[in-house]
N, C-alpha and C positions, 0 to 999 in steps of 0.2 A: 504494499500499499504506500508507505511513506517513500519518497524518493531517496537515492543514494546521494551521499556527497558529491560524487562525481557527476551526477545528473543535475544537481544544483549548480556546481561549478560551470559545467558546459553552458547552462542558461545564461549564467551570470557573465561569463567570458563573452557570449555572443553580444549581450547588450551593452557590456562595458569592457571592450578588448584591452584597454590599457591598464584595467584594475589589477592591483595586487590584493590577493584576499586569503583570508583565513577562514575556514568554516568547521563548525562543530555540530555534531548531532547530540543534543541534550536530552533526547527523547527518555533516556533511563532516568532522568532526574524528575520526571512527571509520571512515573508509574502510578496508576489509579486515577489520574486526571481524566475528565471526560473525553478530551480530545485524542488522549494517548490510548483510551480504552477502544476507539474505533480504528486505531492503526495509524492515524495521522502523527507527523513528527513535529518535534520541537527543535529548532535550530538557531544557531548564532552565526551571524556574518559580520566580519569585520574587513571593510573594504577601503581602499586608498585609490582614488582616481581624480585625474584632472577634470573629468567630466562634471565633478561636483563643484568646481570653482563657481562662485557667484550663485550658488543655489542655496537656498535655506534648508533646514532640517527635512521639512515635509516633502519638498521637491527631490531631494536626494532619496528618501525612503522611497518615494512614488516610483522612481526609476528602478529601484530594486524590486519592488513589488510588481511592477509591470512585466518584469521578466518571469516571474513565477506565478503570476495571477491565476492561471487556470488550474494550479495545484492546490489553491487555498479556498476553503478550509478542509477539503477532503483528504489531501496527501501531506499537506503542511498545516498544522494546527496553529503554530506559533512561530515567529521569526523575529529575533531580536537582532537589530541592525546598528552598527556602528560605521558610519560613512564620513570619510575624511578626505580633504584634498591632500595633495603631497606636501604642501607647506604645512598643513595643520598636523600632519602625521611626523614631521620632521621636528616639531617644537614640542 
C-alpha cells in the first residue's frame, strides 16, 4: 500500500530535479494510528532546492505535495516537510 522511499524519491526528483533530499519512513512510529492501520505511510522529507528561492513555506510545501498528491491520503497518510533553499541550508 504505502510507497517505498525509492518511489517517493523518484517523484520528488522529477518535480525538483536539483533537490538534495533525505527521506525517512516513520510509519513504525505511528503503529495503531488510524492512517497506519489502513496501510498508508508516515514520511519525513528534508529537501534543499534553488526552486524554493523566493517562495514562502506554503508554496514550497505545495510543490512537494503536488508531486505526491495522488498518493494522499491512501498511500501517504502524513508527510512532514522541511524545504529550504541552498542559502538557508548553508546557514
